[in-house]
PDB file of N, CA, C, O and CB in Angstrom:
ATOM      1  N   MET A   1      13.338 -30.065 -31.354  1.00  0.00           N
ATOM      2  CA  MET A   1      13.025 -30.089 -29.930  1.00  0.00           C
ATOM      3  C   MET A   1      11.638 -30.678 -29.743  1.00  0.00           C
ATOM      4  O   MET A   1      10.749 -30.561 -30.587  1.00  0.00           O
ATOM      5  CB  MET A   1      13.112 -28.667 -29.311  1.00  0.00           C
ATOM      6  N   SER A   2      11.506 -31.309 -28.603  1.00  0.00           N
ATOM      7  CA  SER A   2      10.206 -31.913 -28.313  1.00  0.00           C
ATOM      8  C   SER A   2       9.258 -30.872 -27.727  1.00  0.00           C
ATOM      9  O   SER A   2       9.664 -29.783 -27.321  1.00  0.00           O
ATOM     10  CB  SER A   2      10.363 -33.102 -27.344  1.00  0.00           C
ATOM     11  N   THR A   3       8.020 -31.236 -27.698  1.00  0.00           N
ATOM     12  CA  THR A   3       6.987 -30.353 -27.157  1.00  0.00           C
ATOM     13  C   THR A   3       7.225 -30.074 -25.672  1.00  0.00           C
ATOM     14  O   THR A   3       6.976 -28.965 -25.199  1.00  0.00           O
ATOM     15  CB  THR A   3       5.595 -30.971 -27.363  1.00  0.00           C
ATOM     16  N   LEU A   4       7.702 -31.070 -24.949  1.00  0.00           N
ATOM     17  CA  LEU A   4       7.966 -30.904 -23.521  1.00  0.00           C
ATOM     18  C   LEU A   4       9.068 -29.878 -23.289  1.00  0.00           C
ATOM     19  O   LEU A   4       8.948 -29.036 -22.398  1.00  0.00           O
ATOM     20  CB  LEU A   4       8.352 -32.246 -22.887  1.00  0.00           C
ATOM     21  N   THR A   5      10.113 -29.934 -24.058  1.00  0.00           N
ATOM     22  CA  THR A   5      11.223 -28.990 -23.915  1.00  0.00           C
ATOM     23  C   THR A   5      10.770 -27.568 -24.223  1.00  0.00           C
ATOM     24  O   THR A   5      11.152 -26.633 -23.519  1.00  0.00           O
ATOM     25  CB  THR A   5      12.387 -29.383 -24.835  1.00  0.00           C
ATOM     26  N   ILE A   6       9.981 -27.397 -25.241  1.00  0.00           N
ATOM     27  CA  ILE A   6       9.465 -26.068 -25.597  1.00  0.00           C
ATOM     28  C   ILE A   6       8.555 -25.541 -24.493  1.00  0.00           C
ATOM     29  O   ILE A   6       8.612 -24.362 -24.143  1.00  0.00           O
ATOM     30  CB  ILE A   6       8.699 -26.119 -26.941  1.00  0.00           C
ATOM     31  N   SER A   7       7.729 -26.406 -23.953  1.00  0.00           N
ATOM     32  CA  SER A   7       6.837 -25.997 -22.862  1.00  0.00           C
ATOM     33  C   SER A   7       7.638 -25.567 -21.635  1.00  0.00           C
ATOM     34  O   SER A   7       7.305 -24.573 -20.988  1.00  0.00           O
ATOM     35  CB  SER A   7       5.878 -27.145 -22.492  1.00  0.00           C
ATOM     36  N   ILE A   8       8.687 -26.311 -21.317  1.00  0.00           N
ATOM     37  CA  ILE A   8       9.525 -25.962 -20.161  1.00  0.00           C
ATOM     38  C   ILE A   8      10.223 -24.631 -20.401  1.00  0.00           C
ATOM     39  O   ILE A   8      10.293 -23.809 -19.487  1.00  0.00           O
ATOM     40  CB  ILE A   8      10.568 -27.071 -19.882  1.00  0.00           C
ATOM     41  N   LEU A   9      10.735 -24.397 -21.583  1.00  0.00           N
ATOM     42  CA  LEU A   9      11.411 -23.129 -21.880  1.00  0.00           C
ATOM     43  C   LEU A   9      10.440 -21.944 -21.796  1.00  0.00           C
ATOM     44  O   LEU A   9      10.783 -20.901 -21.240  1.00  0.00           O
ATOM     45  CB  LEU A   9      12.052 -23.184 -23.277  1.00  0.00           C
ATOM     46  N   ILE A  10       9.255 -22.101 -22.336  1.00  0.00           N
ATOM     47  CA  ILE A  10       8.252 -21.027 -22.262  1.00  0.00           C
ATOM     48  C   ILE A  10       7.875 -20.755 -20.814  1.00  0.00           C
ATOM     49  O   ILE A  10       7.721 -19.600 -20.415  1.00  0.00           O
ATOM     50  CB  ILE A  10       6.991 -21.394 -23.079  1.00  0.00           C
ATOM     51  N   THR A  11       7.725 -21.814 -20.026  1.00  0.00           N
ATOM     52  CA  THR A  11       7.399 -21.663 -18.609  1.00  0.00           C
ATOM     53  C   THR A  11       8.509 -20.921 -17.876  1.00  0.00           C
ATOM     54  O   THR A  11       8.226 -20.040 -17.064  1.00  0.00           O
ATOM     55  CB  THR A  11       7.161 -23.034 -17.961  1.00  0.00           C
ATOM     56  N   LEU A  12       9.755 -21.259 -18.144  1.00  0.00           N
ATOM     57  CA  LEU A  12      10.881 -20.578 -17.491  1.00  0.00           C
ATOM     58  C   LEU A  12      10.949 -19.102 -17.874  1.00  0.00           C
ATOM     59  O   LEU A  12      11.259 -18.256 -17.035  1.00  0.00           O
ATOM     60  CB  LEU A  12      12.198 -21.266 -17.854  1.00  0.00           C
ATOM     61  N   VAL A  13      10.665 -18.794 -19.124  1.00  0.00           N
ATOM     62  CA  VAL A  13      10.656 -17.397 -19.564  1.00  0.00           C
ATOM     63  C   VAL A  13       9.561 -16.621 -18.836  1.00  0.00           C
ATOM     64  O   VAL A  13       9.788 -15.492 -18.399  1.00  0.00           O
ATOM     65  CB  VAL A  13      10.451 -17.308 -21.095  1.00  0.00           C
ATOM     66  N   ILE A  14       8.395 -17.208 -18.705  1.00  0.00           N
ATOM     67  CA  ILE A  14       7.292 -16.551 -18.000  1.00  0.00           C
ATOM     68  C   ILE A  14       7.636 -16.350 -16.533  1.00  0.00           C
ATOM     69  O   ILE A  14       7.363 -15.286 -15.978  1.00  0.00           O
ATOM     70  CB  ILE A  14       6.001 -17.372 -18.130  1.00  0.00           C
ATOM     71  N   ILE A  15       8.232 -17.355 -15.896  1.00  0.00           N
ATOM     72  CA  ILE A  15       8.615 -17.253 -14.484  1.00  0.00           C
ATOM     73  C   ILE A  15       9.649 -16.153 -14.299  1.00  0.00           C
ATOM     74  O   ILE A  15       9.538 -15.358 -13.366  1.00  0.00           O
ATOM     75  CB  ILE A  15       9.168 -18.599 -13.965  1.00  0.00           C
ATOM     76  N   LEU A  16      10.642 -16.092 -15.161  1.00  0.00           N
ATOM     77  CA  LEU A  16      11.657 -15.034 -15.063  1.00  0.00           C
ATOM     78  C   LEU A  16      11.029 -13.655 -15.261  1.00  0.00           C
ATOM     79  O   LEU A  16      11.386 -12.705 -14.564  1.00  0.00           O
ATOM     80  CB  LEU A  16      12.774 -15.261 -16.104  1.00  0.00           C
ATOM     81  N   PHE A  17      10.108 -13.543 -16.194  1.00  0.00           N
ATOM     82  CA  PHE A  17       9.421 -12.265 -16.419  1.00  0.00           C
ATOM     83  C   PHE A  17       8.654 -11.829 -15.168  1.00  0.00           C
ATOM     84  O   PHE A  17       8.708 -10.661 -14.782  1.00  0.00           O
ATOM     85  CB  PHE A  17       8.456 -12.378 -17.620  1.00  0.00           C
ATOM     86  N   VAL A  18       7.953 -12.750 -14.544  1.00  0.00           N
ATOM     87  CA  VAL A  18       7.189 -12.429 -13.336  1.00  0.00           C
ATOM     88  C   VAL A  18       8.130 -12.020 -12.203  1.00  0.00           C
ATOM     89  O   VAL A  18       7.830 -11.082 -11.464  1.00  0.00           O
ATOM     90  CB  VAL A  18       6.323 -13.634 -12.905  1.00  0.00           C
ATOM     91  N   ILE A  19       9.247 -12.702 -12.058  1.00  0.00           N
ATOM     92  CA  ILE A  19      10.212 -12.357 -11.007  1.00  0.00           C
ATOM     93  C   ILE A  19      10.784 -10.960 -11.234  1.00  0.00           C
ATOM     94  O   ILE A  19      10.933 -10.185 -10.288  1.00  0.00           O
ATOM     95  CB  ILE A  19      11.352 -13.395 -10.958  1.00  0.00           C
ATOM     96  N   ILE A  20      11.105 -10.639 -12.485  1.00  0.00           N
ATOM     97  CA  ILE A  20      11.645  -9.309 -12.789  1.00  0.00           C
ATOM     98  C   ILE A  20      10.606  -8.226 -12.504  1.00  0.00           C
ATOM     99  O   ILE A  20      10.939  -7.198 -11.914  1.00  0.00           O
ATOM    100  CB  ILE A  20      12.101  -9.235 -14.262  1.00  0.00           C
ATOM    101  N   ILE A  21       9.366  -8.437 -12.910  1.00  0.00           N
ATOM    102  CA  ILE A  21       8.304  -7.460 -12.644  1.00  0.00           C
ATOM    103  C   ILE A  21       8.068  -7.314 -11.142  1.00  0.00           C
ATOM    104  O   ILE A  21       7.880  -6.202 -10.646  1.00  0.00           O
ATOM    105  CB  ILE A  21       6.996  -7.877 -13.349  1.00  0.00           C
ATOM    106  N   PHE A  22       8.076  -8.430 -10.420  1.00  0.00           N
ATOM    107  CA  PHE A  22       7.897  -8.402  -8.968  1.00  0.00           C
ATOM    108  C   PHE A  22       9.019  -7.613  -8.301  1.00  0.00           C
ATOM    109  O   PHE A  22       8.759  -6.785  -7.427  1.00  0.00           O
ATOM    110  CB  PHE A  22       7.845  -9.833  -8.403  1.00  0.00           C
ATOM    111  N   ALA A  23      10.261  -7.860  -8.702  1.00  0.00           N
ATOM    112  CA  ALA A  23      11.406  -7.145  -8.125  1.00  0.00           C
ATOM    113  C   ALA A  23      11.333  -5.653  -8.431  1.00  0.00           C
ATOM    114  O   ALA A  23      11.668  -4.828  -7.581  1.00  0.00           O
ATOM    115  CB  ALA A  23      12.726  -7.724  -8.659  1.00  0.00           C
ATOM    116  N   ALA A  24      10.897  -5.304  -9.636  1.00  0.00           N
ATOM    117  CA  ALA A  24      10.768  -3.889  -9.991  1.00  0.00           C
ATOM    118  C   ALA A  24       9.696  -3.206  -9.133  1.00  0.00           C
ATOM    119  O   ALA A  24       9.883  -2.070  -8.698  1.00  0.00           O
ATOM    120  CB  ALA A  24      10.426  -3.740 -11.489  1.00  0.00           C
ATOM    121  N   ALA A  25       8.593  -3.883  -8.893  1.00  0.00           N
ATOM    122  CA  ALA A  25       7.522  -3.304  -8.073  1.00  0.00           C
ATOM    123  C   ALA A  25       7.982  -3.116  -6.629  1.00  0.00           C
ATOM    124  O   ALA A  25       7.689  -2.094  -6.010  1.00  0.00           O
ATOM    125  CB  ALA A  25       6.268  -4.197  -8.115  1.00  0.00           C
ATOM    126  N   ILE A  26       8.699  -4.097  -6.096  1.00  0.00           N
ATOM    127  CA  ILE A  26       9.208  -3.981  -4.723  1.00  0.00           C
ATOM    128  C   ILE A  26      10.208  -2.837  -4.619  1.00  0.00           C
ATOM    129  O   ILE A  26      10.164  -2.059  -3.666  1.00  0.00           O
ATOM    130  CB  ILE A  26       9.866  -5.303  -4.272  1.00  0.00           C
ATOM    131  N   THR A  27      11.103  -2.731  -5.588  1.00  0.00           N
ATOM    132  CA  THR A  27      12.098  -1.658  -5.581  1.00  0.00           C
ATOM    133  C   THR A  27      11.423  -0.294  -5.666  1.00  0.00           C
ATOM    134  O   THR A  27      11.812   0.638  -4.963  1.00  0.00           O
ATOM    135  CB  THR A  27      13.087  -1.832  -6.743  1.00  0.00           C
ATOM    136  N   LYS A  28      10.428  -0.176  -6.514  1.00  0.00           N
ATOM    137  CA  LYS A  28       9.715   1.094  -6.645  1.00  0.00           C
ATOM    138  C   LYS A  28       8.976   1.431  -5.353  1.00  0.00           C
ATOM    139  O   LYS A  28       8.928   2.595  -4.954  1.00  0.00           O
ATOM    140  CB  LYS A  28       8.728   1.039  -7.825  1.00  0.00           C
ATOM    141  N   GLY A  29       8.406   0.434  -4.704  1.00  0.00           N
ATOM    142  CA  GLY A  29       7.700   0.663  -3.448  1.00  0.00           C
ATOM    143  C   GLY A  29       8.621   1.130  -2.336  1.00  0.00           C
ATOM    144  O   GLY A  29       8.260   2.012  -1.557  1.00  0.00           O
ATOM    145  N   TYR A  30       9.805   0.545  -2.258  1.00  0.00           N
ATOM    146  CA  TYR A  30      10.750   0.957  -1.222  1.00  0.00           C
ATOM    147  C   TYR A  30      11.374   2.310  -1.518  1.00  0.00           C
ATOM    148  O   TYR A  30      11.798   2.997  -0.589  1.00  0.00           O
ATOM    149  CB  TYR A  30      11.837  -0.079  -1.069  1.00  0.00           C
ATOM    150  N   SER A  31      11.443   2.711  -2.767  1.00  0.00           N
ATOM    151  CA  SER A  31      12.049   3.999  -3.099  1.00  0.00           C
ATOM    152  C   SER A  31      11.056   5.153  -2.941  1.00  0.00           C
ATOM    153  O   SER A  31      11.457   6.316  -2.999  1.00  0.00           O
ATOM    154  CB  SER A  31      12.587   3.971  -4.527  1.00  0.00           C
ATOM    155  N   TYR A  32       9.769   4.854  -2.742  1.00  0.00           N
ATOM    156  CA  TYR A  32       8.755   5.896  -2.574  1.00  0.00           C
ATOM    157  C   TYR A  32       8.966   6.600  -1.243  1.00  0.00           C
ATOM    158  O   TYR A  32       9.132   5.940  -0.217  1.00  0.00           O
ATOM    159  CB  TYR A  32       7.326   5.301  -2.654  1.00  0.00           C
ATOM    160  N   LYS A  33       8.961   7.929  -1.241  1.00  0.00           N
ATOM    161  CA  LYS A  33       9.161   8.697  -0.014  1.00  0.00           C
ATOM    162  C   LYS A  33       7.804   8.916   0.653  1.00  0.00           C
ATOM    163  O   LYS A  33       6.963   9.662   0.150  1.00  0.00           O
ATOM    164  CB  LYS A  33       9.867  10.063  -0.311  1.00  0.00           C
ATOM    165  N   HIS A  34       7.609   8.262   1.779  1.00  0.00           N
ATOM    166  CA  HIS A  34       6.376   8.407   2.522  1.00  0.00           C
ATOM    167  C   HIS A  34       6.450   9.660   3.390  1.00  0.00           C
ATOM    168  O   HIS A  34       7.504   9.990   3.934  1.00  0.00           O
ATOM    169  CB  HIS A  34       6.104   7.156   3.381  1.00  0.00           C
ATOM    170  N   THR A  35       5.332  10.344   3.511  1.00  0.00           N
ATOM    171  CA  THR A  35       5.291  11.549   4.339  1.00  0.00           C
ATOM    172  C   THR A  35       4.234  11.374   5.422  1.00  0.00           C
ATOM    173  O   THR A  35       3.298  10.585   5.297  1.00  0.00           O
ATOM    174  CB  THR A  35       4.993  12.811   3.479  1.00  0.00           C
ATOM    175  N   ILE A  36       4.422  12.134   6.475  1.00  0.00           N
ATOM    176  CA  ILE A  36       3.482  12.093   7.590  1.00  0.00           C
ATOM    177  C   ILE A  36       2.902  13.488   7.756  1.00  0.00           C
ATOM    178  O   ILE A  36       3.644  14.469   7.812  1.00  0.00           O
ATOM    179  CB  ILE A  36       4.171  11.601   8.912  1.00  0.00           C
ATOM    180  N   ASP A  37       1.582  13.581   7.836  1.00  0.00           N
ATOM    181  CA  ASP A  37       0.936  14.874   8.031  1.00  0.00           C
ATOM    182  C   ASP A  37       1.173  15.361   9.457  1.00  0.00           C
ATOM    183  O   ASP A  37       1.248  14.570  10.397  1.00  0.00           O
ATOM    184  CB  ASP A  37      -0.577  14.781   7.733  1.00  0.00           C
ATOM    185  N   GLN A  38       1.288  16.665   9.595  1.00  0.00           N
ATOM    186  CA  GLN A  38       1.405  17.253  10.917  1.00  0.00           C
ATOM    187  C   GLN A  38       0.069  17.105  11.648  1.00  0.00           C
ATOM    188  O   GLN A  38      -0.987  17.067  11.016  1.00  0.00           O
ATOM    189  CB  GLN A  38       1.830  18.747  10.824  1.00  0.00           C
ATOM    190  N   LEU A  39       0.118  17.022  12.952  1.00  0.00           N
ATOM    191  CA  LEU A  39      -1.121  16.866  13.718  1.00  0.00           C
ATOM    192  C   LEU A  39      -2.022  18.091  13.586  1.00  0.00           C
ATOM    193  O   LEU A  39      -3.245  17.973  13.650  1.00  0.00           O
ATOM    194  CB  LEU A  39      -0.802  16.612  15.193  1.00  0.00           C
ATOM    195  N   ASP A  40      -1.417  19.273  13.402  1.00  0.00           N
ATOM    196  CA  ASP A  40      -2.222  20.486  13.265  1.00  0.00           C
ATOM    197  C   ASP A  40      -3.040  20.486  11.979  1.00  0.00           C
ATOM    198  O   ASP A  40      -4.123  21.071  11.933  1.00  0.00           O
ATOM    199  CB  ASP A  40      -1.328  21.713  13.304  1.00  0.00           C
ATOM    200  N   ASP A  41      -2.533  19.838  10.939  1.00  0.00           N
ATOM    201  CA  ASP A  41      -3.198  19.849   9.642  1.00  0.00           C
ATOM    202  C   ASP A  41      -4.139  18.665   9.448  1.00  0.00           C
ATOM    203  O   ASP A  41      -4.745  18.540   8.384  1.00  0.00           O
ATOM    204  CB  ASP A  41      -2.173  19.860   8.546  1.00  0.00           C
ATOM    205  N   ASN A  42      -4.276  17.804  10.433  1.00  0.00           N
ATOM    206  CA  ASN A  42      -5.053  16.585  10.281  1.00  0.00           C
ATOM    207  C   ASN A  42      -6.537  16.879  10.513  1.00  0.00           C
ATOM    208  O   ASN A  42      -6.933  17.163  11.643  1.00  0.00           O
ATOM    209  CB  ASN A  42      -4.554  15.497  11.258  1.00  0.00           C
ATOM    210  N   PRO A  43      -7.361  16.817   9.468  1.00  0.00           N
ATOM    211  CA  PRO A  43      -8.786  17.132   9.629  1.00  0.00           C
ATOM    212  C   PRO A  43      -9.521  16.091  10.466  1.00  0.00           C
ATOM    213  O   PRO A  43     -10.552  16.401  11.063  1.00  0.00           O
ATOM    214  CB  PRO A  43      -9.449  17.248   8.269  1.00  0.00           C
ATOM    215  N   TYR A  44      -9.011  14.867  10.520  1.00  0.00           N
ATOM    216  CA  TYR A  44      -9.689  13.824  11.282  1.00  0.00           C
ATOM    217  C   TYR A  44      -9.590  14.073  12.782  1.00  0.00           C
ATOM    218  O   TYR A  44     -10.527  13.780  13.525  1.00  0.00           O
ATOM    219  CB  TYR A  44      -9.106  12.460  10.943  1.00  0.00           C
ATOM    220  N   LEU A  45      -8.471  14.607  13.224  1.00  0.00           N
ATOM    221  CA  LEU A  45      -8.340  14.919  14.648  1.00  0.00           C
ATOM    222  C   LEU A  45      -9.279  16.044  15.040  1.00  0.00           C
ATOM    223  O   LEU A  45      -9.844  16.034  16.134  1.00  0.00           O
ATOM    224  CB  LEU A  45      -6.896  15.296  14.988  1.00  0.00           C
ATOM    225  N   LYS A  46      -9.446  17.015  14.152  1.00  0.00           N
ATOM    226  CA  LYS A  46     -10.361  18.120  14.441  1.00  0.00           C
ATOM    227  C   LYS A  46     -11.791  17.601  14.576  1.00  0.00           C
ATOM    228  O   LYS A  46     -12.530  18.043  15.456  1.00  0.00           O
ATOM    229  CB  LYS A  46     -10.282  19.197  13.334  1.00  0.00           C
ATOM    230  N   ASN A  47     -12.182  16.669  13.713  1.00  0.00           N
ATOM    231  CA  ASN A  47     -13.515  16.091  13.794  1.00  0.00           C
ATOM    232  C   ASN A  47     -13.679  15.273  15.065  1.00  0.00           C
ATOM    233  O   ASN A  47     -14.747  15.290  15.677  1.00  0.00           O
ATOM    234  CB  ASN A  47     -13.794  15.225  12.573  1.00  0.00           C
ATOM    235  N   GLU A  48     -12.631  14.552  15.472  1.00  0.00           N
ATOM    236  CA  GLU A  48     -12.709  13.765  16.700  1.00  0.00           C
ATOM    237  C   GLU A  48     -12.858  14.673  17.907  1.00  0.00           C
ATOM    238  O   GLU A  48     -13.610  14.362  18.832  1.00  0.00           O
ATOM    239  CB  GLU A  48     -11.469  12.881  16.854  1.00  0.00           C
ATOM    240  N   ASP A  49     -12.138  15.808  17.904  1.00  0.00           N
ATOM    241  CA  ASP A  49     -12.254  16.750  19.011  1.00  0.00           C
ATOM    242  C   ASP A  49     -13.673  17.300  19.110  1.00  0.00           C
ATOM    243  O   ASP A  49     -14.211  17.437  20.208  1.00  0.00           O
ATOM    244  CB  ASP A  49     -11.252  17.897  18.846  1.00  0.00           C
ATOM    245  N   LYS A  50     -14.277  17.614  17.973  1.00  0.00           N
ATOM    246  CA  LYS A  50     -15.654  18.123  17.977  1.00  0.00           C
ATOM    247  C   LYS A  50     -16.619  17.058  18.485  1.00  0.00           C
ATOM    248  O   LYS A  50     -17.547  17.363  19.234  1.00  0.00           O
ATOM    249  CB  LYS A  50     -16.068  18.584  16.563  1.00  0.00           C
ATOM    250  N   ASP A  51     -16.402  15.808  18.078  1.00  0.00           N
ATOM    251  CA  ASP A  51     -17.257  14.715  18.543  1.00  0.00           C
ATOM    252  C   ASP A  51     -17.137  14.539  20.047  1.00  0.00           C
ATOM    253  O   ASP A  51     -18.140  14.320  20.727  1.00  0.00           O
ATOM    254  CB  ASP A  51     -16.897  13.408  17.829  1.00  0.00           C
ATOM    255  N   LYS A  52     -15.922  14.632  20.574  1.00  0.00           N
ATOM    256  CA  LYS A  52     -15.717  14.493  22.017  1.00  0.00           C
ATOM    257  C   LYS A  52     -16.405  15.624  22.774  1.00  0.00           C
ATOM    258  O   LYS A  52     -17.017  15.404  23.819  1.00  0.00           O
ATOM    259  CB  LYS A  52     -14.215  14.471  22.348  1.00  0.00           C
ATOM    260  N   GLU A  53     -16.296  16.845  22.231  1.00  0.00           N
ATOM    261  CA  GLU A  53     -16.944  17.981  22.877  1.00  0.00           C
ATOM    262  C   GLU A  53     -18.458  17.795  22.900  1.00  0.00           C
ATOM    263  O   GLU A  53     -19.102  18.119  23.897  1.00  0.00           O
ATOM    264  CB  GLU A  53     -16.580  19.289  22.158  1.00  0.00           C
ATOM    265  N   ARG A  54     -19.034  17.278  21.817  1.00  0.00           N
ATOM    266  CA  ARG A  54     -20.479  17.047  21.778  1.00  0.00           C
ATOM    267  C   ARG A  54     -20.891  15.990  22.793  1.00  0.00           C
ATOM    268  O   ARG A  54     -21.899  16.137  23.483  1.00  0.00           O
ATOM    269  CB  ARG A  54     -20.915  16.624  20.372  1.00  0.00           C
ATOM    270  N   GLU A  55     -20.097  14.916  22.877  1.00  0.00           N
ATOM    271  CA  GLU A  55     -20.417  13.850  23.830  1.00  0.00           C
ATOM    272  C   GLU A  55     -20.326  14.354  25.264  1.00  0.00           C
ATOM    273  O   GLU A  55     -21.161  14.015  26.102  1.00  0.00           O
ATOM    274  CB  GLU A  55     -19.478  12.653  23.633  1.00  0.00           C
ATOM    275  N   GLU A  56     -19.299  15.173  25.545  1.00  0.00           N
ATOM    276  CA  GLU A  56     -19.165  15.719  26.895  1.00  0.00           C
ATOM    277  C   GLU A  56     -20.316  16.670  27.201  1.00  0.00           C
ATOM    278  O   GLU A  56     -20.798  16.714  28.333  1.00  0.00           O
ATOM    279  CB  GLU A  56     -17.815  16.444  27.055  1.00  0.00           C
ATOM    280  N   GLY A  57     -20.759  17.428  26.209  1.00  0.00           N
ATOM    281  CA  GLY A  57     -21.887  18.336  26.394  1.00  0.00           C
ATOM    282  C   GLY A  57     -23.164  17.570  26.680  1.00  0.00           C
ATOM    283  O   GLY A  57     -23.979  18.028  27.481  1.00  0.00           O
ATOM    284  N   LYS A  58     -23.368  16.420  26.052  1.00  0.00           N
ATOM    285  CA  LYS A  58     -24.554  15.603  26.280  1.00  0.00           C
ATOM    286  C   LYS A  58     -24.515  14.992  27.679  1.00  0.00           C
ATOM    287  O   LYS A  58     -25.552  14.867  28.331  1.00  0.00           O
ATOM    288  CB  LYS A  58     -24.663  14.497  25.212  1.00  0.00           C
ATOM    289  N   LYS A  59     -23.325  14.613  28.141  1.00  0.00           N
ATOM    290  CA  LYS A  59     -23.203  14.002  29.470  1.00  0.00           C
ATOM    291  C   LYS A  59     -23.479  15.030  30.557  1.00  0.00           C
ATOM    292  O   LYS A  59     -24.043  14.697  31.600  1.00  0.00           O
ATOM    293  CB  LYS A  59     -21.803  13.391  29.663  1.00  0.00           C
ATOM    294  N   ARG A  60     -23.082  16.283  30.320  1.00  0.00           N
ATOM    295  CA  ARG A  60     -23.289  17.332  31.319  1.00  0.00           C
ATOM    296  C   ARG A  60     -24.757  17.739  31.410  1.00  0.00           C
ATOM    297  O   ARG A  60     -25.229  18.176  32.460  1.00  0.00           O
ATOM    298  CB  ARG A  60     -22.432  18.552  30.987  1.00  0.00           C
ATOM    299  N   SER A  61     -25.468  17.590  30.300  1.00  0.00           N
ATOM    300  CA  SER A  61     -26.873  18.035  30.278  1.00  0.00           C
ATOM    301  C   SER A  61     -27.768  17.129  31.073  1.00  0.00           C
ATOM    302  O   SER A  61     -28.973  17.366  31.152  1.00  0.00           O
ATOM    303  CB  SER A  61     -27.382  18.115  28.861  1.00  0.00           C
TER     304      SER A  61
END
């Protein structure tokens, strides 16, 4: 076989490997079960409420 043919075969093997790895990553990503936190348990909302209360207190003063 010529050098060109060997290079093309190696390139095709690498491309197929990348496609298989890419497909596996996509499949794993779609199979992941995403969850949503309840609003009561969200610490960021509690901090936002405190910030709003402070801002309203400053406006009233």
